[in-house]
C-alpha positions in Angstrom: 5.0 -30.8 -1.3 2.0 -29.3 0.4 1.6 -25.5 -0.1 3.2 -23.8 2.9 0.5 -21.2 2.9 -2.2 -23.9 2.9 -0.4 -25.5 5.8 -0.1 -22.2 7.6 -3.8 -21.6 7.2 -4.7 -25.1 8.5 -2.4 -24.7 11.5 -3.8 -21.3 12.2 -7.3 -22.8 12.2 -6.2 -25.3 14.8 -4.7 -22.6 16.9 -8.0 -20.6 16.8 -10.1 -23.6 17.6 -11.7 -24.0 14.1 -10.0 -27.3 13.4 -11.8 -30.6 13.0 -13.7 -31.8 16.1 -12.9 -35.4 15.2 -9.8 -35.5 17.2 -7.5 -33.6 19.5 -6.2 -30.3 18.1 -2.5 -30.1 17.6 -0.4 -27.2 18.4 1.4 -25.6 15.4 5.2 -26.1 15.3 7.3 -23.2 16.6 8.4 -22.1 13.1 4.9 -21.9 11.8 3.7 -20.1 15.0 6.5 -17.5 14.7 5.7 -16.9 11.0 1.9 -16.6 11.6 2.5 -14.3 14.5 4.5 -11.9 12.3 2.8 -12.4 9.0 0.9 -9.1 8.9 4.0 -7.2 9.8 6.0 -9.0 7.1 3.4 -8.3 4.5 3.4 -4.6 5.5 7.2 -4.4 5.2 7.1 -6.0 1.7 4.1 -4.0 0.5 5.7 -0.7 1.6 8.9 -1.6 -0.3 7.1 -2.8 -3.4 3.7 -1.0 -3.6 2.2 -4.3 -4.9 0.2 -6.7 -2.7 0.6 -9.5 -5.2 4.4 -9.1 -5.2 4.3 -8.8 -1.4 2.5 -12.1 -1.1 5.2 -13.7 -3.4 7.9 -12.3 -1.1 6.1 -13.8 1.9 6.0 -17.2 0.2 9.8 -17.0 -0.5 10.4 -15.8 3.1 8.4 -18.8 4.5 10.4 -21.3 2.3 13.6 -20.0 3.8 12.3 -19.7 7.3 11.0 -23.3 7.2 14.6 -24.6 6.7 16.2 -22.5 9.5 17.5 -24.1 12.7 15.4 -22.1 15.2 18.0 -22.8 17.9 20.3 -20.4 16.1 17.8 -17.6 15.9 17.9 -15.1 18.7 15.1 -12.8 17.6 12.6 -14.4 15.2 10.9 -11.0 14.4 14.2 -9.3 13.4 15.3 -12.4 11.4 12.0 -12.6 9.5 12.1 -8.9 8.7 15.7 -9.2 7.4 14.7 -12.2 5.2 11.6 -10.4 3.9 13.7 -7.3 3.1 16.2 -9.2 1.1 13.5 -11.0 -0.9 11.7 -7.7 -1.5 15.0 -6.1 -2.7 15.4 -9.0 -5.1 11.8 -8.6 -6.3 12.3 -4.9 -6.8 14.6 -5.6 -9.8 11.8 -7.6 -11.5 9.2 -4.9 -10.6 11.5 -2.2 -12.0 11.7 -3.9 -15.4 7.9 -4.4 -15.4 7.3 -0.7 -14.6 9.6 0.4 -17.5 7.2 -1.3 -20.0 4.0 -0.3 -18.1 1.4 1.5 -20.2 0.7 4.9 -18.7 1.4 5.9 -15.1 2.1 3.2 -12.5 0.2 3.5 -9.2 0.5 1.3 -6.1 -2.0 -1.5 -5.7 -4.8 -0.1 -3.4 -5.7 -1.9 -0.2 -9.0 -1.8 1.7 -7.9 -1.2 5.2 -9.7 -1.4 8.6 -10.8 1.9 10.3 -8.4 1.4 13.2 -5.4 1.7 10.8 -6.0 5.5 10.8 -5.5 5.6 14.6 -1.8 4.7 14.1 -0.9 8.0 12.3 2.6 6.9 11.4 1.4 3.6 9.9 -1.4 5.2 8.0 0.9 7.8 6.6 3.5 5.2 5.6 1.0 3.1 3.6 -0.9 6.0 2.0 -0.9 6.2 -1.8 0.7 9.6 -1.6 3.6 8.3 0.5 4.1 5.2 -1.6 4.5 7.4 -4.6 7.1 9.4 -2.7 8.9 6.2 -1.9 8.9 5.4 -5.6 11.4 8.2 -6.1 14.0 6.5 -3.8 16.5 3.9 -4.9 15.6 0.4 -3.7 18.2 0.5 -0.9 17.1 4.0 0.2 13.5 2.8 0.3 14.3 -0.3 2.3 16.4 1.7 4.8 13.7 4.4 5.2 10.9 1.9 5.7 12.8 -0.2 8.2 14.1 2.8 10.2 11.3 5.3 10.0 8.3 3.0 10.0 9.4 -0.2 11.8 12.1 1.4 14.0 14.8 -1.2 13.4 18.3 -0.5 14.6 21.0 0.5 12.2 22.9 -2.7 12.7 19.8 -4.8 11.9 19.1 -2.8 8.8 22.8 -3.1 7.7 22.5 -6.8 7.9 19.3 -6.8 5.9 20.5 -4.6 3.0 24.2 -5.7 3.0 25.7 -2.4 4.0 27.8 -1.2 6.9 26.1 0.5 9.8 27.8 3.7 8.9 26.6 3.6 5.4 23.1 2.8 6.5 23.1 5.9 8.7 24.1 8.1 5.7 21.5 6.4 3.5 18.8 6.9 6.2 19.7 10.6 6.5 19.6 11.1 2.8 16.3 9.2 2.4 14.7 11.1 5.3 15.6 14.5 3.7 14.3 13.3 0.3 11.0 12.2 1.7 10.5 15.2 3.9 10.8 17.5 0.9 8.1 15.6 -1.0 5.6 14.4 1.6 2.3 16.2 2.3 3.0 19.7 3.5 0.5 19.9 6.4 -0.9 17.2 8.7 -4.6 16.5 7.9 -6.8 15.1 10.6 -9.0 12.1 9.9 -12.1 14.2 10.2 -10.8 16.8 7.7 -9.9 14.0 5.2 -13.4 12.5 5.5 -15.0 15.9 5.0 -12.9 16.6 1.9 -13.8 13.1 0.6 -17.6 13.7 1.2 -17.4 17.1 -0.6 -15.5 15.5 -3.5 -18.0 12.6 -3.7 -20.9 15.0 -4.0 -19.1 17.1 -6.6 -18.3 14.2 -8.9 -21.7 12.6 -8.5 -23.4 15.9 -9.6 -20.8 17.0 -12.0 -20.6 20.4 -10.2 -17.6 22.1 -11.8 -17.5 25.0 -9.4 -17.6 22.7 -6.3 -14.7 20.7 -7.8 -12.7 23.9 -8.4 -13.3 24.9 -4.8 -11.8 21.6 -3.6 -8.8 21.3 -5.9 -5.4 23.0 -5.4 -4.3 25.2 -8.4 -1.4 22.7 -9.0 -3.4 19.5 -8.4 -2.2 16.4 -10.4 -4.4 13.5 -11.5 -2.8 10.2 -12.3 -4.8 7.3 -13.8 -3.6 3.7 -13.9 -5.3 1.4 -16.5 -2.2 -0.7 -17.1 -3.0 -0.9 -20.8 -5.9 -3.2 -19.9 -8.7 -0.6 -19.5 -8.9 3.1 -20.6 -7.2 5.6 -18.4 -5.4 8.9 -18.8 -1.9 8.1 -20.2 -0.2 11.2 -18.9 -0.6 13.2 -15.7 -3.4 15.9 -15.8 -2.1 19.0 -14.1 -4.1 22.1 -12.9 -7.4 22.6 -11.2 -9.3 23.7 -14.3 -8.2 20.7 -16.4 -8.8 18.2 -13.7 -12.2 19.6 -12.7 -13.4 19.6 -16.3 -12.2 16.1 -16.8 -14.1 14.9 -13.7 -17.2 16.9 -14.4 -17.3 15.7 -18.1 -17.1 12.1 -17.0 -20.2 12.2 -14.8 -23.0 12.7 -17.4 -21.5 10.0 -19.7 -22.3 7.3 -17.1 -25.2 8.9 -15.3 -27.6 6.5 -13.8 -25.1 3.7 -13.8 -22.5 5.0 -11.4 -22.3 4.6 -7.6 -19.6 5.7 -5.2 -18.8 4.3 -1.8 -16.6 6.0 0.7 -14.1 3.6 2.2 -10.7 3.6 3.8 -7.9 2.7 1.3 -4.3 2.5 2.5 -5.2 4.1 5.8 -6.9 7.1 4.2 -10.5 8.0 3.1 -11.1 7.1 -0.6 -13.8 6.2 -3.0 -14.7 3.0 -4.7 -16.6 3.7 -7.9 -18.9 1.1 -9.3 -20.6 0.9 -12.7 -23.6 -1.4 -12.8 -22.6 -2.8 -9.5 -19.1 -3.8 -10.6 -15.9 -2.1 -9.3 -14.6 0.2 -12.0 -12.0 2.2 -10.1 -10.6 3.4 -6.8 -10.0 7.1 -6.2 -7.5 8.0 -3.5 -6.3 11.5 -2.8 -3.6 13.6 -1.3 -4.5 16.7 0.7 -2.2 19.6 1.5 -3.3 22.7 3.4 -7.0 21.8 3.1 -7.0 21.3 -0.7 -6.7 18.2 -2.9 -3.3 18.2 -4.5 -3.2 14.7 -5.8 -5.9 12.3 -7.2 -4.9 8.7 -7.9 -7.4 6.8 -10.0 -6.6 3.0 -10.2 -8.6 1.3 -12.9 -6.3 -1.6 -13.8 -8.5 -4.6 -12.9 -5.4 -6.6 -11.9 -4.9 -4.2 -9.0 -8.5 -4.1 -7.7 -8.9 -7.4 -5.9 -7.6 -6.0 -2.6 -10.5 -3.5 -2.3 -13.1 -6.2 -2.0 -11.9 -7.4 1.3 -9.9 -5.9 4.1 -6.2 -6.3 4.3 -4.5 -6.2 7.7 -1.4 -4.0 7.9 0.6 -3.7 11.1 4.0 -2.7 12.5 
């Protein structure tokens, strides 16, 4: 059987006019057209539930296989149907991902995505895919996470969500209320504008490039937490580093060791300003941050090479 994603890509090329000029271009079948039209949305749903782009792509493959067998005449709303199917597959995948996290070496961080600048213009979307928010969502149960994402980010109705998660509408309303309170207590305390975030990133970039301890201390909140994710593949801190002094000294001490070989590039990762750090031209890590009340309260350093493929090309997220 031909790979469904290869078929989708070929059919998408035909739709965009990039097919072969040797013959008349065919129109994609309705099932493929519907899936392609909603693919970025479905990826975003799966990614926000899983925090892993690789697993989100697997979920999309499973969703496509089920969608390809559906009688479209029985589908009233393709978007809602596809979201429900994606949600069910993501919930199934969460069980596997949960077992994987239990044996993970050191802190587990979401897989960072290089996102386009226009993602930041949709404040709610940018907030929902940010590294800080994804870590907050990690503290929810799988069902709570699914309900929160579908309701708060994608604005699905309670009846639609109930069908997706296998609960009654009344139960979903209660779960949504509980999840909303849980997230509200843990999300960043004050809204930060895009300009403020860029300024903070630029100051942080200068400080780590120069190893300026005082500049780092001026940027970090007293209770800042640094998390490193090496996945047991590369060296990274195995426990959270807490406190401005400890974090600043760790960052400052790391600079001279690799002086002359390090380069940093400001980019947008998960809808927020971040740094890509390269050593000898090769990506070494991605540094994302959480900012509260003008100070950096969280630093998320992803070094696991298995999680860095999505920062070499933009990933489209949408809702």
